[in-house]
C-alpha positions as CSV (number, residue, x, y, z in Angstrom):
1,Q,8.3,-4.2,18.3
2,V,6.2,-4.0,15.2
3,Q,7.4,-1.8,12.4
4,L,5.9,-1.0,9.0
5,V,8.2,1.2,6.9
6,E,7.0,2.5,3.6
7,S,9.4,3.7,0.9
8,G,9.4,4.6,-2.8
9,G,7.0,7.5,-2.9
10,G,7.7,10.7,-4.8
11,L,6.7,13.0,-7.6
12,V,5.7,11.7,-11.0
13,Q,4.0,13.1,-14.1
14,P,0.5,12.0,-15.2
15,G,0.7,8.7,-17.0
16,G,3.9,7.7,-15.1
17,S,4.6,4.9,-12.7
18,L,5.7,4.5,-9.1
19,R,6.4,1.5,-6.9
20,V,6.0,1.8,-3.2
21,S,7.3,-0.8,-0.7
22,C,6.4,-1.6,2.9
23,A,9.0,-3.6,4.9
24,A,7.4,-5.3,8.0
25,S,8.9,-6.6,11.2
26,G,7.8,-7.7,14.6
27,F,5.1,-10.1,13.6
28,I,4.5,-13.2,11.4
29,F,4.3,-11.5,8.1
30,S,3.1,-14.6,6.2
31,L,0.0,-14.8,8.4
32,A,-1.1,-11.2,7.9
33,T,-3.4,-9.7,5.3
34,M,-1.5,-6.7,4.0
35,G,-3.0,-3.6,2.5
36,W,-2.4,-0.3,1.0
37,Y,-4.7,2.7,1.8
38,R,-4.4,6.3,0.8
39,Q,-5.6,9.7,2.1
40,A,-5.8,12.8,0.0
41,P,-6.0,16.3,1.5
42,G,-9.4,16.9,3.0
43,K,-10.6,13.4,2.3
44,Q,-11.0,10.2,4.4
45,R,-8.5,7.4,4.2
46,E,-9.6,4.8,1.6
47,L,-8.8,1.3,0.6
48,V,-6.5,0.9,-2.4
49,A,-5.7,-2.8,-2.4
50,T,-5.2,-5.8,-0.1
51,I,-3.6,-9.2,-0.4
52,T,-4.3,-12.1,1.9
53,P,-1.8,-14.7,3.2
54,R,-3.0,-17.0,0.4
55,G,-2.6,-14.3,-2.2
56,T,-6.2,-13.3,-2.7
57,L,-6.3,-9.8,-4.1
58,N,-8.8,-7.0,-3.7
59,Y,-8.7,-3.6,-5.4
60,A,-10.6,-0.4,-5.2
61,D,-12.6,0.2,-8.5
62,S,-10.6,3.4,-9.1
63,V,-7.3,1.6,-9.4
64,K,-8.3,-1.7,-11.0
65,G,-6.2,-2.4,-14.1
66,R,-3.6,0.3,-13.1
67,F,-2.3,-0.8,-9.7
68,T,-0.9,-4.2,-8.6
69,I,-0.3,-5.3,-5.1
70,S,2.1,-8.1,-4.4
71,R,4.0,-9.6,-1.5
72,D,7.3,-11.3,-0.8
73,N,7.1,-13.4,2.3
74,A,10.8,-14.2,2.3
75,K,11.5,-10.4,2.5
76,N,8.5,-9.5,4.7
77,T,7.6,-6.9,2.2
78,V,4.5,-5.8,0.4
79,Y,4.6,-3.8,-2.8
80,L,2.2,-1.6,-4.7
81,Q,3.0,-1.0,-8.4
82,M,1.2,2.0,-9.7
83,N,0.9,2.6,-13.4
84,S,-0.9,5.1,-15.6
85,L,-1.0,7.5,-12.6
86,K,-3.5,10.3,-12.5
87,P,-3.5,13.6,-10.5
88,E,-6.3,12.2,-8.4
89,D,-4.0,9.4,-7.2
90,T,-2.1,12.1,-5.3
91,A,-2.2,11.1,-1.6
92,V,-0.3,9.8,1.3
93,Y,-0.1,6.0,0.9
94,Y,-0.2,3.9,4.1
95,C,0.6,0.3,4.6
96,K,-1.6,-1.7,6.9
97,A,-1.2,-5.2,8.5
98,D,-4.1,-7.2,9.8
99,V,-2.4,-9.8,11.8
100,F,-4.0,-13.2,12.6
101,G,-5.3,-13.3,16.2
102,R,-5.0,-9.5,16.7
103,Q,-8.1,-7.2,16.8
104,S,-6.3,-4.0,15.9
105,P,-4.3,-3.5,12.7
106,Y,-0.9,-2.0,12.4
107,W,-0.2,1.0,10.3
108,G,2.9,2.5,8.7
109,Q,3.8,6.1,8.8
110,G,2.8,6.8,5.2
111,T,4.6,7.9,2.1
112,Q,3.6,10.9,-0.1
113,D,2.9,10.2,-3.7
114,T,2.3,13.3,-5.9
115,V,1.1,13.1,-9.6
116,S,1.6,16.4,-11.2
117,S,2.9,17.9,-14.4
């Protein structure tokens, strides 16, 4: 059974930092492109960052230079380090797995990150 379990969300002041994690199980993690997406109230879900099995990175322009995606294949976990947070970063952050050989991705349940003073 596939599971993607996000953790690490919370409330932080503008300019602060958060790190969210996504622990994966039920598929070959090292062969999956992992990603973080977010959805703010009233908006569509959008790409934040992705990391391929070889470590190729991709970021949304809005987070470049502030967010860092990484993965630990030994722990089947993908991370998103978020620095210099802004109120507009407030959203539910979702972990996504695109697994080699599978048409549909897997999604986590999401974790709420709120940036507010």
